[in-house]
C-alpha positions in Angstrom: -26.0 -26.2 57.7 -29.4 -27.8 57.8 -31.2 -28.9 54.6 -34.4 -30.8 54.2 -34.5 -33.8 51.9 -38.0 -34.7 50.8 -38.8 -38.3 49.7 -42.1 -39.6 48.4 -43.6 -42.6 50.2 -45.3 -45.3 48.1 -47.5 -47.0 50.7 -50.0 -49.8 49.9 -53.7 -49.0 50.6 -53.5 -50.7 54.0 -50.3 -48.8 54.9 -51.8 -45.5 53.7 -54.9 -46.1 55.9 -52.7 -46.6 58.9 -50.7 -43.5 58.2 -53.9 -41.5 57.7 -55.4 -42.7 61.0 -52.1 -41.8 62.7 -52.1 -38.2 61.4 -55.8 -37.7 62.4 -55.2 -39.0 65.9 -52.1 -36.9 66.4 -53.8 -33.7 65.2 -56.9 -34.3 67.2 -54.8 -34.8 70.2 -52.8 -31.6 69.4 -56.0 -29.6 69.0 -57.2 -30.8 72.4 -53.9 -30.0 74.0 -54.0 -26.6 72.4 -57.4 -26.0 74.1 -55.9 -26.9 77.4 -52.9 -24.7 76.9 -55.2 -21.8 75.9 -57.6 -22.2 78.8 -54.8 -22.7 81.5 -52.4 -20.2 79.8 -49.7 -22.9 79.8 -47.6 -22.7 76.7 -44.3 -24.3 77.9 -43.5 -27.8 76.9 -42.8 -29.4 80.3 -45.7 -27.6 82.1 -48.2 -28.6 79.4 -46.9 -32.2 79.4 -47.9 -32.5 83.1 -51.4 -31.5 82.2 -52.0 -33.5 79.0 -49.5 -36.3 78.6 -51.5 -39.1 80.3 -54.8 -38.1 78.7 -53.3 -38.1 75.2 -51.9 -41.5 75.6 -55.1 -42.9 77.1 -57.7 -41.3 74.8 -56.0 -41.4 71.5 -53.8 -44.5 72.0 -50.6 -42.7 71.1 -47.2 -44.0 72.2 -44.9 -42.2 74.6 -42.8 -40.6 71.9 -45.8 -39.6 69.7 -47.5 -38.0 72.7 -44.4 -35.9 73.5 -44.1 -34.8 69.9 -47.8 -33.8 69.9 -47.3 -31.6 73.0 -44.1 -30.1 71.6 -45.8 -29.4 68.3 -48.6 -27.5 70.2 -46.1 -25.4 72.1 -44.1 -24.6 69.0 -47.4 -23.4 67.3 -48.0 -21.0 70.1 -44.5 -19.8 70.0 -44.8 -19.1 66.3 -48.2 -17.3 66.9 -46.6 -15.1 69.6 -43.7 -14.2 67.3 -46.1 -13.3 64.5 -48.3 -11.2 66.8 -45.2 -9.3 68.1 -43.9 -8.7 64.6 -47.2 -7.3 63.4 -47.8 -10.0 60.8 -51.3 -10.5 62.0 -52.3 -6.9 62.2 -51.9 -4.1 64.7 -52.8 -4.8 68.3 -56.6 -4.2 68.7 -57.4 -4.9 65.1 -60.0 -7.5 64.1 -57.4 -9.8 62.6 -55.1 -9.6 65.7 -58.0 -10.2 68.1 -59.2 -13.2 66.0 -55.7 -14.8 66.0 -55.1 -14.2 69.7 -58.6 -14.8 71.1 -59.0 -18.5 70.4 -57.0 -21.7 70.7 -55.0 -23.0 67.8 -56.6 -25.8 65.8 -54.7 -28.3 63.7 -55.8 -29.7 60.4 -56.7 -33.4 60.4 -53.8 -34.1 57.9 -51.3 -31.7 59.4 -47.6 -32.8 59.4 -46.4 -34.9 62.3 -42.7 -35.1 63.5 -41.0 -38.4 63.9 -37.7 -39.2 65.7 -35.5 -42.3 65.3 -37.4 -44.2 67.9 -40.6 -44.0 65.8 -39.0 -44.1 62.3 -36.1 -46.2 60.9 -34.6 -45.9 57.4 -33.4 -48.8 55.2 -31.9 -46.5 52.6 -30.3 -49.2 50.4 -33.6 -51.0 50.1 -35.5 -47.7 49.9 -37.8 -48.7 52.7 -38.8 -47.2 56.0 -40.4 -48.7 59.1 -42.8 -46.2 60.7 -44.9 -46.2 63.9 -48.7 -45.8 63.5 -51.7 -46.1 65.8 -52.2 -49.6 64.2 -48.7 -50.7 65.2 -45.4 -50.6 63.5 -45.7 -50.6 59.7 -42.7 -52.1 58.0 -41.3 -52.0 54.5 -43.0 -48.8 53.4 -41.4 -48.1 50.0 -40.2 -44.6 49.1 -38.8 -43.0 45.9 -35.8 -40.7 45.9 -33.1 -39.5 43.5 -29.5 -40.8 43.9 -28.3 -37.6 45.3 -31.1 -37.6 47.9 -30.2 -41.2 48.9 -26.5 -40.1 49.3 -27.5 -37.1 51.5 -29.8 -39.3 53.7 -27.0 -41.9 54.1 -24.3 -39.4 55.0 -26.0 -36.4 56.7 -29.4 -37.3 58.1 -29.8 -36.0 61.6 -32.7 -35.4 64.0 -36.4 -35.5 63.2 -38.4 -36.2 60.1 -41.9 -34.9 59.3 -44.7 -37.1 57.9 -46.7 -35.0 55.4 -49.8 -35.8 53.4 -50.5 -33.5 50.5 -53.2 -34.0 47.9 -53.4 -37.7 48.6 -49.6 -38.2 48.3 -47.3 -39.1 51.2 -43.9 -37.5 51.9 -41.2 -37.7 54.5 -39.1 -34.5 55.1 -35.8 -35.5 56.6 -33.5 -33.1 58.2 -29.8 -33.3 57.1 -26.8 -31.6 58.5 -24.8 -30.8 55.4 -21.2 -29.5 55.8 -20.4 -26.1 54.4 -17.4 -25.2 52.4 -15.0 -22.6 54.0 -16.1 -19.1 53.2 -14.1 -17.4 50.5 -12.7 -14.4 52.5 -10.8 -12.9 49.6 -13.2 -12.8 46.6 -11.9 -11.6 43.2 -15.0 -9.3 42.9 -18.7 -9.6 43.0 -21.4 -10.8 40.7 -24.2 -8.3 40.9 -27.8 -9.7 40.6 -30.7 -7.5 39.8 -34.0 -9.2 40.6 -37.2 -8.3 38.6 -40.5 -9.5 37.2 -40.0 -9.1 33.5 -36.5 -10.4 33.8 -36.3 -12.7 36.9 -32.5 -12.1 37.3 -29.9 -10.1 35.4 -26.2 -10.4 36.2 -23.6 -7.8 36.0 -21.9 -10.0 33.3 -24.8 -9.2 31.1 -26.6 -12.5 31.3 -30.4 -12.1 31.5 -32.8 -14.8 32.8 -36.0 -13.7 31.2 -39.3 -14.3 32.9 -41.6 -14.2 29.9 -42.4 -17.9 29.9 -43.2 -17.9 33.7 -45.3 -14.8 33.5 -47.3 -16.1 30.6 -47.9 -19.3 32.5 -49.0 -17.4 35.5 -51.5 -15.4 33.4 -52.9 -18.6 31.9 -53.2 -20.2 35.3 -54.9 -17.2 36.7 -57.4 -16.9 33.8 -58.2 -20.6 34.1 -58.7 -20.4 37.8 -61.1 -17.5 37.4 -63.2 -19.5 34.8 -63.3 -22.6 36.8 -64.3 -20.7 40.0 -67.1 -19.0 38.1 -68.4 -22.4 36.9 -68.4 -23.9 40.4 -69.4 -27.3 39.1 -68.2 -30.6 40.6 -65.9 -31.2 37.5 -64.6 -27.6 37.7 -63.7 -28.2 41.4 -62.0 -31.4 40.6 -59.9 -29.7 37.9 -59.0 -26.9 40.3 -57.9 -29.4 42.9 -55.7 -31.2 40.3 -54.0 -27.9 39.3 -53.3 -26.8 42.8 -49.8 -25.6 43.4 -48.9 -26.1 39.8 -47.8 -22.5 39.3 -45.9 -22.5 42.6 -44.0 -25.7 41.6 -43.1 -24.2 38.2 -41.8 -21.0 39.8 -39.9 -23.0 42.4 -38.2 -25.1 39.8 -37.1 -22.1 37.8 -35.8 -20.3 40.9 -33.8 -23.4 41.8 -32.2 -23.5 38.4 -31.4 -19.8 38.3 -29.9 -19.9 41.8 -27.8 -23.0 41.0 -26.5 -21.3 37.8 -25.6 -18.0 39.6 -23.8 -19.7 42.5 -21.9 -22.0 40.1 -20.7 -19.0 38.1 -19.6 -17.1 41.2 -17.8 -20.1 42.6 -16.1 -20.8 39.2 -14.8 -17.2 39.0 -13.9 -16.9 42.6 -16.3 -14.0 43.2 -19.0 -13.2 45.8 -22.7 -12.5 45.0 -24.3 -9.1 45.5 -28.1 -8.9 46.0 -30.5 -6.1 46.9 -32.2 -6.0 50.3 -35.8 -6.0 49.1 -37.3 -6.5 52.5 -40.7 -4.8 52.7 -40.9 -3.8 49.1 -44.5 -4.9 48.7 -45.6 -2.5 51.6 -43.6 0.4 50.1 -45.1 0.5 46.6 -48.6 1.4 45.4 -49.9 -0.3 42.3 -53.0 -0.2 40.1 -55.3 -3.2 40.3 -54.1 -5.0 37.1 -50.6 -4.9 38.5 -51.3 -6.2 42.0 -51.5 -9.9 41.1 -48.3 -9.9 39.1 -46.4 -8.1 41.8 -47.8 -10.3 44.6 -46.7 -13.4 42.7 -43.2 -12.1 42.3 -41.1 -14.7 44.2 -37.9 -12.6 44.7 -37.7 -13.7 48.4 -37.7 -17.4 47.4 -35.0 -16.8 44.8 -32.9 -14.8 47.2 -33.2 -17.6 49.8 -32.2 -20.2 47.3 -29.1 -18.2 46.2 -28.2 -17.7 49.9 -28.3 -21.3 51.0 -26.6 -22.6 47.9 -23.9 -20.0 48.2 -23.4 -20.8 51.9 -23.0 -24.5 51.0 -20.4 -23.6 48.3 -18.5 -21.1 50.5 -19.4 -18.1 48.3 -19.9 -14.8 50.2 -23.2 -13.0 49.7 -23.6 -9.2 50.4 -26.9 -7.4 50.6 -27.0 -3.7 49.6 -29.5 -0.9 49.8 -31.5 -0.9 46.5 -32.0 2.9 46.6 -31.8 4.4 43.1 -29.9 1.5 41.5 -32.2 1.7 38.5 -31.7 5.5 38.1 -28.0 5.7 38.7 -25.5 5.6 35.7 -23.0 2.8 36.2 -20.4 4.8 34.3 -20.5 8.3 35.7 -22.8 7.9 38.8 -25.4 10.5 37.7 -28.8 9.9 39.3 -31.9 11.0 37.5 -35.3 9.5 37.1 -35.2 10.4 33.4 -32.2 8.1 33.0 -34.7 5.2 32.9 -36.1 5.6 29.4 -38.3 2.5 29.6 -38.5 -0.8 31.4 -35.8 -2.2 29.2 -33.4 0.6 28.4 -31.3 3.1 30.4 -29.8 6.2 28.9 -27.7 8.6 31.0 -28.7 12.3 30.6 -25.2 13.3 31.8 -22.7 11.2 29.9 -24.9 9.5 27.2 -24.1 6.0 28.4 -26.7 3.5 27.0 -27.3 0.0 28.4 -29.9 -2.5 29.2 -31.7 -1.1 32.3 -31.4 -4.3 34.4 -27.8 -4.8 33.5 -27.0 -1.2 34.5 -28.7 -1.8 37.8 -26.8 -5.0 38.4 -23.5 -3.2 37.8 -24.5 -0.6 40.4 -25.3 -3.4 42.8 -21.9 -5.0 42.1 -20.1 -1.7 42.8 -21.9 -1.1 46.0 -21.2 -4.6 47.3 -17.5 -4.3 46.4 -17.3 -1.0 48.3 -19.0 -2.5 51.3 -16.8 -5.6 51.3 -13.6 -3.6 51.1 -14.7 -1.4 54.0 -15.4 -4.5 56.1 -12.5 -6.6 54.8 -11.4 -7.6 58.4 -14.8 -9.1 59.2 -16.5 -11.9 57.2 -19.1 -12.8 59.8 -22.7 -12.0 58.9 -24.6 -9.5 60.9 -27.5 -10.7 63.1 -30.5 -11.8 61.1 -32.7 -9.2 62.8 -30.6 -6.3 61.4 -32.2 -4.6 58.5 -31.5 -1.6 56.3 -33.0 1.5 58.0 -35.0 3.8 55.7 -35.9 7.4 55.9 -39.6 7.9 54.9 -41.6 5.7 52.7 -39.7 6.0 49.4 -36.3 7.6 50.2 -33.4 5.6 51.7 -30.4 7.0 53.4 -26.9 6.7 51.8 -25.2 3.4 51.9 -22.8 2.6 54.7 -21.0 -0.6 55.7 -23.8 -1.5 58.1 -26.2 -1.9 55.2 -24.6 -5.1 54.0 -24.9 -8.5 55.6 -21.7 -10.0 54.4 -21.4 -13.7 53.9 -24.5 -15.9 53.6 -27.4 -15.3 56.0 -28.7 -18.1 58.2 -31.5 -20.2 56.7 
């Protein structure tokens, strides 16, 4: 499986200036090539190369490999745009947003990432140095910082291209690594159900609750501070806003990584699989009042699910996705479904049998039961379904009954 190892470069001022000039030249060339591709309606790599390759080398002084990567980056950008337009991610055909995206050539930011291959970049991992091509010539002995496990991954598994990235004045290299996967556990002893939420980020069917109070309070503080600074609109306020950029996202990402690591380790230790809800499209299906919209939009359930999926795939732990219909209203003991069963956000009390439990734990037990039922019905097949397959729903709020096709057994592709 492919993983990305990010290391931080520590260039001297002279080296940083050369790297910055290289990114600017490459992205200016990519923007020009994008204009040619749009005007001539040529979006394929080899066809666009015939039109732009010589000009890019001559005008911007790029080497042969850099010029080819610039052209490939341009074609990839148009392929991504086409996929987004087809999927409706940029509005319906004919809408203002759709016309704006499709009606002009793609432009690249001056500091956009640039891919490097092994002809343009060489690693001295033991010395923690890299030698990298720039428009000013080959820059050698650029130091980088990395954790011991990152160094080991680079030494053993690095394959293919690396991306040079400049973010907030800091330089990074994102290296692609082909990490081997553990054999999939085709005979799990059961499933660990995971209920994802906002108040409680994750609740397991074993009763363990990973509360989100600290993260939610931090998000409210950051949101309030951003509002105050944006209203001030002074130079110092702008500098402070810039310093705090991505701080909330980094905190959430760190918490999600820790939760995913813990969940996968527990499932691997006990020989179980992991059961998750398929929450695809949940933001489009719910209607919220204005005070709730920011909180719901900042809910990073997709990121946590992706972290669990790739860590489970690496460990050989099967992951099953189930239909989330009525998991919060169904009694895990008797199966009675009633909206009144959900007494509050925190508590569940069955109107039929009197069973009382924490609401999220009850939901996670329902998720576990559904995953186990699906796994047993597809016991002869452990291969995941195609990534494009999604749970079909009837209407905006109701979902059909669960069948074996609702689960994507084993870990999905990254």
